[in-house]
C-alpha angles and dihedrals in degrees: 000000000000091000091056091049092049091046091051090048090051091050091049090050090049091052092049090050092050091048089052090051091048092052091048090051092048092048091053092037088236101161092170088064094038098050098067091053091060123076116238088247092051117147129190117203135181132198088252089068094253114146132187130184122219096276094047092045092051090047091051091052092049092049098039102141099214132075109245106219097179137359124185140160125230136184092023119184126176125199118187122204107181106283093359129075129188120204122192129183148112122281113209117196134184112200140167122213117218092259107025152059126288113277131195123212135181126206124188106218145186118201121188121204129190125195108236122176090348094308130104111233128181110243101171137022122185123184136185119192110232121218114263121242089252089054090051094048098041 
């Protein structure tokens, strides 16, 4: 039983490391680094019904019109189900549009990873924009 627990802990650690690498690549808009971490069948979805495949998602990252000052993940939880892992958390970003003041946003997300050929690849990302503190108080 200990081996299974250790193996699960190792898989969870691997998913958290990949997520950190994904966030770093998104922050720097480094699609060359990001692409290999996404499965060919990768899909990004939002609660508005928007959907992007891998190519469209990478293009949107490359052309994102704001400067991302910081990007971090909070409240991360990994669940591993054999060759599939589900990561949930909150992505907090601080960004500055070309003509504007710095803004902070928070997105609750679910990322799904599948182990293919011994590597964990993200196959699905789903995000829901959370209300800002000013929205909640106003």
